[in-house]
N, C-alpha and C positions, 0 to 999 in steps of 0.2 A: 080255515082249511077248506078247500073245495070239496063239495059233497061227492063229486063223482070219485074221488079217491077213496072216501070213506066207503062208499058203495062197493067199489072193486075190492077193498080189504074185506068187507063182509062176505062177498061172494068167494073170495080166496079162502077165508076161514071155514065157510061150509064145505068147501071142496077137501080141506085138509081133514075135516071130521068124517069124511066118507070112510067107512071100514076097509073097503079094498086098498085105498091109498095107504092107510095106516098099516095094514098087514103086509103091504109091499115093502115098506121101510123096516118093518120088523124083521123080515127075512134078508134085508139088505143093510146090514149094520154099518157098512162104509159110509152110507148116505144119510143114515139116521140123525147125526148131529144137524146137518143142513135142513132136514124136515122139521125138527124140533125148533130151531131158530126161526124158520120161515113161518111156521104155524104160530109160535108165541108173538113174533113181530106183527103179523097181520091182524091177530086177535087184539094185541095191545093197541095197535093203531085205531082199529074199530071202536073199541071200548073207551079209549080216551076221548073220542068225540062225544060220546054219550055221558061220560063222567063230567066233562066240561060243562055240559048243558045243565046236569044236575047241580053241580057246585054253584053255578050262577043263580039257579032258581031257589037254592037253599041258603044263599048268603055266605057261602064259604069262600071269602075273597081275602087276598092279601093286599092291603092297602099300603101305599108308599109312605115312607117316613125318612128321617134324617140318616138312618143306618143302612137303608135299602138302595139298590142301584136302579130299580125300576120306577117308572114315573106314572104308571096306570095301574088302577085296581085290576088284579088278575086272579082268576079262579085258582084254588088250591085243589087238593085231592087227587092230583095226578097219580099218586102212588097207589090209589084204589084200583085204577086201570091196570097198572103193572102187577099188583097182587093178584088181581082176578085172573089175568091172562096167565100168569105163572101157575097158579093153582089149577086152573082148567086144563092146561096142557099136561101137567103132572097126573092129574086124576084120569086123564083119557089115555095115558101111555103106559103107566106101570104101577105096580103095587108099592106101598110105603114101607120101608123098614122102621124099626122102632126109633133110632135116632133122627131119622127124617121126620117121622111123626111129631117128635118133640120139637124140632126147628119149625115145622109148619104151625104148630099150636102156639108156640112162642111168637112167631112172626104175626100170627092172627091177633094175638093180644096186643102187639104194638100198633097194628093197623087200627084196631078199635079205639085205642086211647089216642091215637094220632088224628083219627077223624074228628074226635071231640076237640082235641087240642086245635086243630085248624079252624074249627068253627067258633068254639067258645073260649079258648085259652085256659088249659088246664095247668095247674101249679107244678113247679119243677119237682117237687117232692112226690107227687102222685105219678108223674112220668117215670121217675127213677124207680119207684115201687114197681111199676108195671114192667121195666126193664130187668129188674132183679128177678120178678116172678118168671118172666120169659126165659131168661138165662138158666133160672133154677129147673124149670121144666126140661130144657134141652139137655142139661148136664144129667139130670135124673134118668133120662131115656138113653144116655150113653154117648151123647155128643160132647166129648171132652178130650183135653190133651192126654196122651199116653207115652211121654218120653222119659219119665223118670222111673227109678226101681219100683217094683211092685211090693212096696212096704206101706205101713200106716202113714209115715210121714210123706212118703212119695205120693201116695194117693191123695192125701189131704192138700198137699201143695199143688198138685195138678188141678184139683177142683178150685182152689183159690185163684190160680193163674187163668183157668178157663173162665171164670166169672169176670175177671178183670178184662180178658180179651173180648168177651161178649159186650160188656158195657163200653169198653173203649172204642172198638170198631163201630158200634152203633152210633155213638155220639160223634165220633170222628166224621162219619158220612153226613150226619146232620150239620156239623160245622161247615162242611165243604159245599152244602147246598146253598151257595150265595151268588151264583151267577148262572145264567141260562145254559142248560146243557152240560154243566160241569159234573154234578154228582151222578146222573144217569149215565153219562159217557164213561166216567171212571169205573163205575160197576160193570157196565157192559164190556169194557176192556179187560178188566180183571177176571170176570167170568168166563170170557172167551179163552183166556190163557189157562184158566182152571180146566176148562173143557178140552183144551189141547193136551194138557197133561194127562187127563182122564182117558182120552183116546189113545195116547202113546203107551199107557200103562194097562190098558184093558180093564177100565173100571166103568162099566156101563151105567150104573146108577149114579155114580159121581158125574158122569157125563150128561145124563139127563137133566140133572139139576142146573148145571152150568149152562147148558145150551138153551134151556127154558128161560132161565134169568137173563141171559145175554139177548135173546130174542125179545123178550118183554121190554128191555131197556131201549133196544133199537127202534121198535115200534112207537115208543113215546117220544123219542127225540124230535121228529118232524114238527111236533107242537111246542116243544120246549127249546129247540136250538134252531132258529131260523136265521136265514142269511142276512136280511136287511131290516127285519122287524123284531120287536120284542116278543117274548114268550106268550102263547096263548093259554097256557096253564102251567102251574108249577107243581112239583112234586108234593110240597108241604111236608110236615113232620110225618104224615101218614107214610110217604114214599121213602124219605131219607132214612128213617129209623128201621123200617122194614128191610130195605135194601142193605144197610149196614148189618143188621143182625143176621140176615140170610147168608150174606157173603162170609161173615165170621163163622157160621155154622157149616157152610160148605167147606171151608178151609180145615175145619176139625174132622169131618168124616172122611175126607179123601186120604188115600195112601200117597205120600209125596215122594218118599225115597226109602231104601233099605235102611239107612242109618237114621235112628230116631231124631238126632239132633239136626241132621240136614232136613229132615221132614218138618221141623219147626221153622228152619231158616227160609225155605222155599216160599210159603205164603206170606211171610213177612216182607220178603223182597218184592213180591208182586204187588202187595198192598202197602207199600212203603209211603206213598204219597199222603193218604189219609193219616197214617201214623205220624209222619213228619209234621203235618199241619197241626194236628191235635197237640203234639209235644211242644212245638215251638210257640204256638199260641198260649197254651197253659203256662209255659215258663215265663213268657213275657208278662202275662197278666198278673201272675203271682209276684214277679220281680217289681212291676209298677204298682203293686197293691191294689189291683183293680177287683180281685176276688180274694175271699178269705176262707171259703168253705165249698163243699161239693154243691150245695144248692145253689150258690152264686155261680159256680163253674157252669152248671147246666143252664142257668137262666140268662147269664151275661151274653150280650151280644155287642158286636162291634165290627169296624172295618179294619181288623188287624189280622186277617187270615192270609194264607199263602197267596190266594188269588187276588185278594184286595191289594196286597203290597206290590204284586207284579203289575197290576193295572195302574196303580199309582206311579210307577216308574216309566209309564209312557207307552205300555203295550196295548192298551185298550182292552175292553172286556172280551171281544170275540177272539183276538189273537192270544189273550192270556189263556182262554179255555182250550183253544187249539194247542198252545205249547204245553199245557199240563197233560192233555191227552197224549201228546207225542211222547212226553216223558214217561207216562204211565205204560205205554206200549214198549219203550226200551227196557223198562224194569221187567215187564211181563216176559219179554224174550230172555232176559237174564235168568228168571226164575224157571222158565221151561228148560233151559240148557243146564241149569243147576241140579235138576233132579237125578241126574246120572253122576253126580260128582262126589268126591270123597269129602270127608269132614273137613279137611284142611282147606281144599279149594272153596267149599262153601263158607267157611270162616273168613278167608281172605276176601271173597266177593262181598260178604256182609260187612266187612271192615271198610272195603272201599266205598260201599254204598253209604255207610255212616259218615265217612269223611266228605263225600260229595254233598250230603245234606247239611253238614256243618258249614261247608263253605257256602252253599246256598242260603242258609239262614243268616250268615254274616252279611252277604250280599243284600238280602231282603231287609234286614234290620238297619245296617249301618250305612250302606251305599245309598239306601232310600232317603235317609236324612240329609245326606250330601246333595242328592238329586233335588230334594225339595227346597234346600237351601239356595242352590244355584237357580232354580226355577223361579224363587221368589226374587232373588237379585235381579234376574233378567226382566222379570215383570216390573220391578220398581224402576229400573233404568229405562225401559220402555215407556213407562208413564211419565218419568221426568222428561224424556225427550219430547213426548207429545205436548206436555205442558210448556216447554220451552219454545216449541214450534208455534204453539197458539200464541204465546206472548209476543213473539216476533211478528207474527201476522198482524196482531192488534196494533204493534207499534207502527207498522208500515202504513196501516190505514189512518 
């Protein structure tokens, strides 16, 4: 990354920190989302340069192996830059509510264990323990589902479902962090549509969170999703788990619709891609007897995710990421429109989305096998033709 861009980002960050500029956007709420996105983006871009140097010096490197698509040792800890930019922007712009404090504390726990895991490789059980602690803190401070009747069984079931939601989305984003730009781009798109809903429904604190997270992801992408070269830095578990946990928390503290059940469906639609990837991958691994317990589920790695399957079908890595981002934007538009819908309309759209993903799963699993079969046949025929041609030339000689 050219230093002049980093210097410009640093200067822009200093300008955004000027009190008169901040005060101007406080009294101009229509432009405040753009201010927060730009502030977080410039700060994230500037901090990523510093964090990359730090990761190289401390040996936090992701070395290539048979399950990874990169070919050079690459610094991790990119998530530390996103986390720092996100926190600084929030601290500088508004006070924290109790549920937001819980999400921030929980996210900080995951960043801490993620930094250690990216450097020293922490066991799956310890990582799961930290995820449970983070989710427990968020739930205790009020960040939980509230769509069931206010009874003992309703409250208890909401807590269980919220815990599953936090753990599921956190690990779903971690699973998706397998190609340059994929995870950060998805979170940026999802948080953008979260922010759009917040602006439309006049939820300023919800908007602040979404805009800051969106901007932090945008500022990181120039290092992680480059046009012709491989990534300069990876998110690492530090970034993927923090982004997943924070996105799950933002989805819980926002008011999505008047109807409680529609309010549950909207964030599920917007975040359908990580949910689909986690569900499909888990189902196939259990079916193929690759995993037998939650520890193996957390620790197992392989090239059987949504993005890997698309790339293996001939799309290539960059086009695969762009296609998934476009798909996420379409789902985000659906979720944005859905917030004003009745329960029946929301149910129909959810059913349509489920059918779409079932068809997509069928294509990814079964059509891929046919594609690989015919690709192998073509390769063998090409080899036979080459050998025959060589034999013919030798005979002529």
